[in-house]
N, C-alpha and C positions, 0 to 999 in steps of 0.2 A: 467669245467673252472670257473674262478672266475668272480665276477661281473664287475670288471674293464675291463677285456678282452671283455666281452659281450657288455658292454656299449660303449666301444671305437669302436668296429666293427660296431655296429648299427649307431653310429654317423658318421663314415666314409662313410657308405653306404648312409645315408640320405643326407650327404653333397655332394654326387655325385663324390666321389674320385675314380680314376681309379682302376679297379679290380686287376690289377697287383700290384699296391701299397698295396692294402688290403691283398692280398695273401702273399706278402713279409712280411708285418707287422705281420700277423698271425704266419708265420713260425719263424720269429725272436723272437716274444714274447714267444713262447713255446720252444725255443732253438732247433728247427729242423735244420738239415744240410741245407746249401744253395743248390739251384738248380744247375745243371750242367751249366757250363759257357755259352754254346751255347743256353741255355733256359732262360737266364736272360735278363733283360733290365733295363733301368735307373729307371723306376718306381718301379720295383720289388726290385732292389738293395737299393733304398732309403727307401722303406718300411721295408725291412729286417733290415737295420741299425737302423731305428727308433724303430721297435719292440724289437730289442735286448736291446735298452736303455729304453724301456717302455714309449716312448713319440710319438708324432705325429708332430714333428717340420717341416717336409718337406711335409706333406700331401697336403697343399694348392697349391703346385706346380703341383699337378697331378689331377686336376679336370677333369673328363671325358667329 
């Protein structure tokens, strides 16, 4: 992985962001397919969308 990916994941973890958001962000960032519909939730979906765009705009909404 690149440094931006690593630095962002470390920051999200240190900021106490929900693990579902982080997992979604990671999947979106590396262009993985989304989870099956019944296995997603609001945090995962927001993380996936942000990861796909290479930003963390919605992360603060999902503090654990």
